N, C-alpha and C positions, 0 to 999 in steps of 0.2 A: 800251235798256231796254224791257221789255214793259209793257203797260198793266195790270199786276197788282202787288199788294203783299201781302207777308206782314206781318201786324200782330201785334206782341207786346204784350199788354195787361197792365200793372201787375205785372210781375215785378220787384218792389222789395224792399228789405230788410224792410219792415213786413209783407210777405205771406209770411213764412217758412213758415207752416203749409201743408204738403202740396206746395209748389212744388218741393221737392227731388226729388220722385218723377217730375216731368215735365221737369226742366231739361235732361236729356240729350236728350230728344226735341225740345224746343224748339230747342236748339242745332243738332241735326241738320237741322231744318226751315230754320233760318237758313242753314246751309251749302248746302242744296238751292236755296234762293231765290237766294243769291249766285251759285251756279254756273249758274243758269238765267236770269240777267239780270232778276230780279224784285226790285223795290224792297223793302227791309227797313225797317220803321217800328217805332219803339218808342214806346209810349204810357205816360206816367207820370201817376199820380193824385196830386194834392196836395189836402189837406183844409184848407179855410179856416174851417170851423166852430170857434168858440172852445172848445167843450166836448170836442173829440175829442183823442185822443193819437196816432193813427197818421197817416202820410203828411203830416206837418206840413212846410210850406215850410222849406227850408234846414236840414233834419235828415238824419241818416244814414238814417233809416227811409224817406225819400222817394226816396233814390237807387236807381238800378237795381241789382239784385243782382249781387254781384261775380263769380259763376260764370255769368252770362248773357253769351253771345258778342255782342260789339258789332262790327258790320261796316259801319255807316253812321252819319252824324251826323243822321239823320232821327229826332230825339227830340222828341216833342211832349207838352206838359203839358195835362191836363184837370182840371177842378175838379168835374165831375159824372160820373156813370157812363158816359154816352155819349161815346165818343171824338170823334164829330162835333161836340161842343160846343167843341172846340179849333179856333179860327179858323185857326191855323197849319196844322193837319192838313187841314182842308177846303181851304185854299188850295193845299196840296201836292197833294192829290187832283186838283183842277182843273188846276193847272199841268202835271201829268204825265199828265193824261187817263186816270187809273186808273178802271177799271170792274169789276175783279174782285179780291176780297180773300180771303186765307187767314188765318183767325183762330186765334191761340194765346193762352194766358195765364190770368189769374185776374180776377175770381172768376166762375165759370160762372153763378151765380145772380144776379149783380149787373152788374158792368161789361161782362163778355163778353156777357151777355144783352142789355143795353141797346144796346150797339154793334151787335150782329148785327141786332137788331130795326130799328134806325134805318137801317142800311145797306140792308137789304131794302126798307124803306119808301121809300127813295130810289131803288129799282130797280137797285141794284148787285148783282152776282153775289157770293155769299158761300159759302165753303167753310170749315166748322169742322173743325179737326184734332182728332178725338175723343181722341187720346192725347197731346195737347199743351195740354189745358185742365185746370184743377183748381178746387177750391172749398173754402171753409172747411167745408162740409158735403158730403163726397164722396158721401153716399148720394143726393143729389139730382142728380148728374150725368146719370144715364140719363134722368131726366124732363126735364132741360134739353136733352139731345140731341133728344128727341122734340119739345120746344117749338121748337127751332131749325128742325128739319125742317118742322114745321107752318107756319112763317113763310117757307118757301121756300129755306132754306139747304141746301146739300149737306153731308152728314156723311161725312168720309173719315178714314182713319188715315194716319199718317206713311208706312207701307210703300206705300200707294197712290201717294204722290208719288215715292218713291225707286225704284220698279220701273217 
């Protein structure tokens, strides 16, 4: 296995808005990672706040989306936006000496943003797959790609990986 990981963030039943438009690309990126000996990691968000209705623990909404391709048992749960707040995920990174990440998922202005920022802050290599992320507010994706780039992330599209 390479010291790289494809990270799929929050493609869960409660994030149905807009993810259907990118699920095919995400699944292709998963195939690419599996074929190239790159770890495939799934990050799930669970919301512990009592007043919220989405991503509640032990609900269908918190489960990974049924049309998401699952090729590993590396599924980690986070309770905040930043995937690095999952102790199991950070232990996995350390155990496998991962230093480069390919980021896919939702939400570009929240959990993807926080994860990318904190990975870069920890001096990891980060490549955001521009056609494998989405947001509740798709109008903000271009601005988010500029933000990721300003923090040192590489912005690539799926075809860059496949060719």
